[in-house]
Every structure is written in C-alpha cells, then in structure tokens.
C-alpha positions as CSV (number, residue, x, y, z in Angstrom):
1,M,-27.6,-17.3,6.1
2,K,-26.3,-17.7,2.7
3,Q,-22.6,-18.3,3.4
4,L,-19.7,-17.9,0.2
5,K,-16.5,-19.8,0.1
6,I,-14.5,-17.4,-1.9
7,A,-10.9,-17.8,-3.5
8,N,-9.0,-14.5,-2.9
9,I,-6.4,-14.5,-5.4
10,P,-4.7,-10.9,-5.3
11,G,-1.8,-12.1,-8.1
12,D,0.3,-9.5,-9.0
13,G,1.4,-5.4,-8.6
14,I,-1.9,-3.5,-7.9
15,G,-4.0,-6.5,-7.5
16,K,-2.8,-6.9,-3.9
17,E,-3.7,-3.0,-3.3
18,V,-6.8,-2.9,-5.0
19,V,-8.3,-7.0,-4.1
20,P,-8.0,-6.2,-0.1
21,A,-10.0,-3.1,-0.9
22,A,-12.8,-5.0,-2.0
23,V,-13.0,-7.6,0.3
24,K,-13.5,-4.5,2.7
25,V,-16.1,-3.5,1.1
26,L,-17.6,-7.2,0.9
27,E,-17.2,-7.5,4.4
28,A,-19.0,-4.4,4.9
29,V,-22.0,-5.6,2.0
30,S,-22.0,-8.9,4.8
31,N,-22.1,-7.0,8.1
32,I,-25.3,-4.6,6.7
33,H,-26.8,-7.8,5.3
34,G,-27.3,-10.1,8.0
35,G,-28.4,-12.9,5.8
36,L,-25.2,-12.8,3.5
37,R,-21.5,-14.1,4.4
38,F,-18.3,-14.1,2.4
39,N,-15.8,-16.8,3.6
40,F,-12.5,-15.5,1.9
41,T,-9.3,-17.9,1.7
42,D,-6.4,-16.3,-0.1
43,F,-4.3,-17.5,-2.1
44,P,-0.5,-16.8,-3.1
45,Y,-0.7,-17.5,-7.0
46,S,1.4,-14.9,-8.1
47,S,4.4,-14.0,-10.7
48,E,6.7,-13.6,-7.9
49,Y,5.4,-17.8,-6.4
50,Y,6.5,-18.4,-9.9
51,L,9.8,-17.1,-9.4
52,K,9.6,-18.9,-5.9
53,H,7.6,-22.2,-7.2
54,G,8.5,-22.5,-11.4
55,E,4.8,-22.6,-11.9
56,M,1.7,-19.9,-11.5
57,M,-0.2,-22.2,-9.5
58,P,0.5,-25.6,-7.9
59,E,-1.5,-28.5,-10.3
60,D,-3.0,-30.1,-7.5
61,D,-4.9,-26.4,-6.6
62,I,-7.3,-26.7,-9.5
63,A,-9.4,-29.4,-7.5
64,R,-9.2,-27.4,-4.2
65,L,-10.2,-24.1,-6.2
66,S,-13.4,-26.2,-7.6
67,E,-14.5,-26.2,-3.7
68,F,-15.4,-22.5,-3.8
69,D,-18.2,-20.9,-4.7
70,G,-16.1,-18.3,-6.8
71,I,-12.7,-16.8,-7.4
72,F,-12.5,-13.3,-6.8
73,L,-8.6,-12.0,-8.7
74,G,-7.0,-8.8,-8.8
75,A,-4.7,-8.8,-11.4
76,V,-2.1,-11.5,-13.3
77,G,1.4,-10.6,-15.0
78,N,4.3,-8.9,-14.6
79,V,6.7,-9.0,-17.5
80,K,9.6,-7.9,-15.6
81,L,9.8,-11.4,-13.5
82,V,8.1,-13.4,-16.2
83,P,6.5,-13.2,-19.4
84,D,3.2,-12.6,-19.9
85,H,2.4,-16.0,-22.4
86,I,3.6,-17.7,-18.8
87,S,1.7,-15.7,-16.4
88,L,-1.8,-15.3,-18.0
89,W,-2.1,-19.6,-19.5
90,G,-0.7,-21.2,-16.0
91,L,-3.3,-19.3,-13.9
92,L,-5.6,-17.0,-15.1
93,I,-6.0,-18.8,-18.3
94,K,-5.8,-21.9,-17.1
95,I,-8.6,-21.6,-14.5
96,R,-10.8,-20.4,-17.2
97,R,-10.4,-23.3,-19.3
98,E,-10.4,-26.3,-16.3
99,F,-13.5,-24.3,-14.9
100,E,-15.2,-24.0,-18.2
101,Q,-15.8,-20.3,-17.6
102,T,-17.1,-20.5,-21.2
103,I,-18.7,-16.6,-20.9
104,N,-16.8,-13.8,-20.7
105,I,-19.5,-10.8,-19.7
106,R,-17.5,-6.8,-18.9
107,P,-20.2,-3.8,-18.8
108,A,-19.7,-0.2,-19.5
109,K,-21.6,2.6,-18.8
110,V,-21.1,6.4,-17.8
111,I,-19.9,6.7,-14.6
112,K,-21.4,9.5,-12.8
113,G,-18.4,12.4,-12.1
114,V,-15.8,10.1,-14.5
115,Q,-15.4,12.1,-17.5
116,S,-15.6,10.2,-20.5
117,K,-12.7,10.5,-22.9
118,L,-15.8,11.2,-25.5
119,A,-16.9,14.9,-25.8
120,N,-20.6,13.7,-25.5
121,P,-21.3,10.2,-24.2
122,K,-24.7,10.8,-24.2
123,D,-25.3,8.1,-21.2
124,F,-24.2,4.9,-22.7
125,D,-24.9,1.7,-20.9
126,L,-23.4,-1.7,-22.6
127,I,-22.4,-4.9,-22.1
128,V,-20.3,-7.1,-23.9
129,V,-20.7,-10.7,-23.7
130,R,-17.9,-12.6,-25.1
131,E,-17.2,-16.7,-26.0
132,N,-14.5,-16.9,-24.0
133,S,-13.4,-20.7,-24.5
134,E,-12.4,-20.9,-28.4
135,G,-12.2,-18.7,-31.4
136,E,-9.0,-17.1,-31.9
137,Y,-7.9,-17.7,-28.3
138,S,-7.6,-21.6,-29.3
139,E,-4.2,-23.3,-29.1
140,V,-4.6,-25.5,-31.7
141,G,-1.9,-24.2,-34.5
142,G,2.3,-24.3,-34.2
143,R,5.5,-23.2,-35.8
144,I,7.9,-25.1,-38.7
145,F,10.7,-24.7,-40.2
146,R,13.6,-22.1,-39.5
147,N,14.6,-18.1,-41.0
148,E,12.9,-17.0,-44.2
149,D,11.1,-20.6,-44.5
150,E,9.8,-20.1,-40.9
151,I,6.0,-20.4,-40.7
152,A,3.0,-19.7,-38.1
153,I,-0.2,-21.1,-37.7
154,Q,-2.6,-20.2,-35.5
155,N,-6.2,-22.3,-35.5
156,N,-9.0,-20.2,-35.0
157,I,-12.1,-22.9,-34.1
158,F,-15.9,-22.3,-33.6
159,S,-17.5,-24.8,-32.6
160,R,-21.4,-24.5,-32.6
161,K,-22.1,-25.7,-29.2
162,G,-19.4,-22.6,-27.7
163,T,-21.0,-20.1,-30.2
164,E,-24.6,-20.8,-29.5
165,R,-23.9,-20.7,-25.7
166,A,-22.4,-17.3,-26.1
167,M,-25.8,-16.0,-28.3
168,R,-27.9,-17.4,-25.8
169,F,-26.4,-15.9,-22.7
170,A,-26.2,-12.8,-24.5
171,F,-30.3,-12.7,-25.7
172,D,-31.3,-13.9,-21.9
173,L,-28.9,-10.9,-20.7
174,A,-30.7,-8.6,-23.2
175,K,-34.4,-9.4,-22.0
176,G,-33.6,-7.7,-18.6
177,R,-31.9,-4.8,-20.2
178,R,-33.1,-2.9,-23.6
179,K,-34.1,-6.2,-25.6
180,H,-31.5,-5.3,-28.9
181,V,-28.4,-8.0,-29.1
182,T,-26.0,-6.6,-31.9
183,S,-23.5,-9.3,-33.2
184,A,-19.6,-8.3,-34.0
185,T,-18.8,-10.5,-36.9
186,K,-16.2,-9.6,-39.8
187,S,-18.3,-12.3,-42.6
188,N,-16.7,-9.7,-45.5
189,G,-12.8,-11.0,-44.1
190,I,-13.1,-13.9,-42.5
191,V,-14.5,-16.5,-45.1
192,H,-15.2,-19.6,-42.8
193,S,-15.7,-18.8,-39.1
194,M,-17.6,-15.8,-39.4
195,P,-20.1,-16.9,-42.2
196,F,-20.7,-19.3,-40.0
197,W,-20.9,-17.1,-37.0
198,D,-23.8,-15.2,-38.7
199,E,-25.8,-18.2,-39.4
200,V,-25.7,-19.7,-35.8
201,F,-27.0,-15.7,-34.5
202,K,-29.6,-15.6,-37.1
203,E,-30.9,-19.2,-36.1
204,I,-30.7,-18.4,-32.7
205,S,-32.3,-15.0,-32.9
206,M,-35.6,-16.9,-34.0
207,D,-36.5,-18.0,-30.7
208,Y,-35.7,-14.7,-29.5
209,P,-38.9,-12.7,-31.2
210,D,-39.2,-9.7,-28.8
211,I,-35.5,-9.3,-28.8
212,E,-34.3,-6.6,-32.0
213,T,-31.2,-7.7,-33.6
214,D,-28.2,-6.3,-36.0
215,S,-25.1,-7.5,-37.2
216,Q,-21.8,-5.2,-37.0
217,H,-18.8,-5.8,-38.5
218,I,-15.7,-5.2,-36.6
219,D,-14.2,-2.1,-37.8
220,A,-17.2,0.0,-38.1
221,L,-18.4,-1.8,-34.4
222,A,-15.4,0.1,-33.1
223,A,-16.2,3.2,-34.6
224,F,-19.5,3.2,-33.5
225,F,-18.3,2.6,-30.0
226,V,-16.6,6.0,-30.3
227,S,-19.1,8.1,-32.0
228,H,-22.5,6.2,-31.0
229,P,-22.1,4.2,-27.7
230,E,-25.5,4.7,-26.5
231,K,-27.3,3.2,-29.1
232,F,-25.7,-0.4,-27.7
233,D,-27.2,-2.7,-25.1
234,V,-25.9,-6.0,-25.1
235,I,-23.2,-6.7,-27.8
236,V,-21.9,-10.6,-28.8
237,A,-18.4,-10.9,-29.5
238,S,-16.1,-14.4,-30.3
239,N,-12.9,-14.6,-27.9
240,L,-11.0,-12.0,-29.7
241,F,-13.3,-9.6,-31.0
242,G,-14.8,-9.2,-27.5
243,D,-11.5,-8.5,-25.8
244,I,-10.9,-5.4,-28.0
245,L,-14.2,-4.5,-27.5
246,T,-14.3,-4.3,-24.1
247,D,-10.7,-2.6,-23.8
248,L,-12.3,-0.1,-25.5
249,G,-15.4,-0.1,-24.0
250,A,-13.1,0.8,-20.9
251,A,-11.1,3.2,-22.0
252,I,-15.0,5.2,-23.2
253,M,-15.8,5.3,-19.6
254,G,-12.4,7.3,-18.9
255,S,-10.2,4.9,-17.6
256,V,-9.4,0.8,-17.6
257,G,-9.2,1.9,-13.8
258,I,-13.0,1.0,-13.5
259,A,-14.1,-1.5,-15.5
260,P,-15.3,-5.1,-14.3
261,A,-15.0,-8.1,-15.6
262,A,-16.3,-11.9,-14.7
263,N,-15.8,-15.0,-16.4
264,I,-18.8,-17.3,-16.0
265,N,-18.9,-21.3,-15.8
266,V,-23.0,-21.8,-17.0
267,N,-23.2,-25.2,-16.4
268,G,-23.0,-24.4,-12.5
269,K,-20.0,-27.3,-12.1
270,Y,-17.2,-25.4,-11.4
271,P,-16.9,-21.6,-9.9
272,S,-17.3,-18.8,-11.7
273,M,-14.0,-16.2,-11.5
274,F,-14.3,-12.5,-10.8
275,E,-11.6,-9.6,-12.6
276,P,-11.1,-6.2,-13.4
277,V,-10.1,-5.3,-16.4
278,H,-7.2,-3.6,-15.8
279,G,-3.4,-5.2,-15.1
280,S,-0.8,-5.4,-12.4
281,A,0.5,-1.4,-13.5
282,P,3.7,-2.1,-12.4
283,D,4.5,2.3,-12.7
284,I,1.9,2.7,-9.7
285,I,2.5,0.1,-7.5
286,G,3.1,1.3,-3.8
287,K,1.7,4.7,-4.4
288,G,-1.7,4.0,-2.5
289,I,-3.3,5.9,-5.8
290,A,-4.5,2.1,-7.5
291,N,-8.5,2.8,-8.4
292,P,-10.4,0.3,-6.4
293,I,-13.6,1.2,-8.3
294,G,-12.9,-1.5,-11.3
295,Q,-12.2,-4.5,-8.3
296,I,-15.4,-3.0,-6.6
297,W,-17.4,-3.2,-9.4
298,T,-16.7,-6.6,-10.4
299,A,-17.7,-7.8,-7.0
300,K,-20.5,-5.8,-7.8
301,L,-20.9,-8.6,-10.7
302,M,-20.2,-11.2,-7.8
303,L,-23.4,-9.8,-6.0
304,D,-25.2,-10.7,-9.3
305,H,-23.8,-13.4,-9.8
306,F,-25.3,-14.7,-6.3
307,G,-28.7,-13.2,-7.0
308,E,-27.8,-10.5,-4.9
309,E,-28.5,-8.0,-7.9
310,E,-30.7,-5.6,-5.2
311,I,-27.5,-5.5,-3.2
312,G,-25.4,-5.3,-6.1
313,T,-27.3,-2.2,-7.6
314,A,-27.7,-1.1,-4.5
315,L,-23.1,-1.0,-4.3
316,L,-22.7,0.6,-8.0
317,D,-25.6,3.5,-7.1
318,V,-22.7,4.4,-4.2
319,I,-20.0,3.9,-6.0
320,E,-21.5,6.8,-8.2
321,S,-22.7,8.7,-5.6
322,V,-19.0,8.8,-4.6
323,T,-17.2,9.4,-7.6
324,N,-20.1,12.1,-8.3
325,N,-18.5,13.9,-5.4
326,G,-15.5,13.7,-6.7
327,I,-13.8,11.7,-4.8
328,M,-11.5,9.6,-7.6
329,T,-8.2,8.5,-7.9
330,P,-5.7,10.4,-9.8
331,D,-6.2,8.4,-13.1
332,V,-10.4,10.0,-13.5
333,G,-9.0,12.9,-12.6
334,G,-9.0,12.8,-8.6
335,K,-6.9,13.6,-5.8
336,H,-7.2,10.4,-3.4
337,K,-5.7,7.9,-2.5
338,T,-7.0,3.9,-2.7
339,E,-7.6,4.1,0.6
340,E,-10.0,6.9,0.4
341,V,-12.2,6.0,-1.8
342,T,-12.1,2.4,-0.3
343,N,-13.3,4.2,3.2
344,E,-15.8,6.7,1.7
345,I,-18.0,3.7,-0.3
346,I,-17.6,2.3,2.7
347,K,-18.8,4.5,4.9
348,R,-21.9,5.9,2.1
349,L,-22.7,2.2,2.1
350,K,-23.0,1.9,6.5
351,S,-25.6,5.4,5.8
352,R,-27.8,3.5,3.3
353,G,-28.4,0.6,5.9
C-alpha cells in the first residue's frame, strides 16, 4: 500500500471550510482504492496564529514540514488581521522558497455545467507553467531617501538555471498533451530580462523538435486568453506574468473558486505544496457557501503528482458530472452549500467504485 504523509494547513478564512471538504474527498478516494492511503497531520498556521505568536509559523517547523510527502494548503491572508506582505511572505512564499518549489502549475479549462465568462469558450483546456522562485518576485531591491526624493528599486532576477528549468518542465508537460508550448514575453518593452528569456526559450525548443512553439507578448497574450483561449495548450511564463495569466484563466473558467494550483519541487529534496488559486474570501466566511471545487481539483493535482493520474482523472470526471447536473455553490450560479457539493462528489466516487 502507498502511504502518503500530508501536512494539512487550512490557513485563513474559507480555507478552514474547503480544506476539510477536500480531505473528506481524499479519504473517500483512499477507501475506494485500497492501495492508497493518506495520513494527514494538521497545522494551525494562519493570520490568527500570527496574532497569538508574532509569526505565521514557527521557524523550526520548516524542518518538521520537510518530513512530509506533500503539503495541502488552503488560503492565506486576512488583511483585517495581518498585512498581506507579512502573511504571504511568512507562510506561503516562505514554504515555496525554503522547499525549492520552483515551478507553479495552474490549469484552466471549460468545466461542464459552469458558465464561462466568455460568450463562446470553445472548450479551452490550457495549463500555465509559472517560474516560481525568482523573476519579478525577487527580494533584491530597496528604498532610499524620503519625501519627493524617495526612490524604490525592485530588481528582476532571471537566472539561466531557473529559466531553463521552467521551460523544460513546460515542454515535458506538453509531450502528454497537445504538443504545443507558448512563451509569454515582453521583449519589446523590457530590454534585458525578456530578450534573455526569448533566447533561452529558442535554445530549449531545439531539444524538443516534436513540440510546436510560439512566443507572445504578455499584453497580446492576455487579450488572446479572452478572445481565443482554445488555441493554447501549455504556456510558460515568468513569475509575475504567470501569476497574472492564471488569475485571468480562473476568471474565464467562471470563478476563481474552482481554480487549482500546485507548487512543485522538481529535485525531490523537499515536498511539493498544493493550494487553490482563491483567497480567504472574508465576505463569505461561515456562510457554508464556499466553493470546494478549487480545493478538490487541487487534490486531483496532488494525486497526479504522486503518480495516481488515473485516480486523479476519475476525480475530475466526477467533479464535472456534479457541476453538469447543477449541483454547485452560488459563486458559479448554483444554490447548494459547500457540504452538499462535497457529499455529492463523494457519493458519485463511491458509485463508480
């Protein structure tokens, strides 16, 4: 039997509602498929934890988390309690950086029964591979002077190692999909890092002669996400560009509440982390209407990561069968509660056997 140790971090807001829902689904998956078992350990890291302890998580708990096979994260952030730059850098980004989770992947596709924001979505099915460790989100920079002389400097860091790693991941992913990779660039406006990005992309593409490629400036690419999303397969992007594109991808699906993500450690030294795209949604906390699908689809990405693609595909099929029958939360036009959607997914998983 495959035993997987998972660190469970519900985090803030609706994370405390959708993570338990997804855990119930994964436990049902384990019961159905006898060769797979999840062992969850809960951790209380959150903005509320910060108010009590002055830190989002204990410094030495990074070593404890490293002992797990994976990390299942809910939502991070509550600006009413803790500024975002503290909550994110003290937990989410801290884990990403400490555990060398250098790749972020976020799929977006038409989900049966969910009304896309597009008039004609044409069954788009794409995935963005985002470089997750450097680029525009580097910590290099600072501020000097005061008042009208104040200057803020933010340095973008693009290493050949990090850039190649993200691109090779994207090309390898495309092999099992529709064999097409699009590069997100802006070399007509960003004169050093983006021409470098383009050069590396061209070099890496030579190692994958069976994969078709194209390169799009980020502004045009964002427009094409809206006008022709069906033309895309795998998109590789820098940290900032990937972040923006994936929120747009969630929007054209119909709701950020259904969008999943994974932060991947590619060298096997540390666990990867799986989290939905949505935030803590303070406006709906405690109402029982948080959409669990983003977290449950994230569970599907975790299954894929551990080599259980067949089970993951079955789970996504069940999710779509539920949404196609109109069993959805209000954010995507339904009238059902979090628990009702979750229970229906579990019921249909069990009926499939």
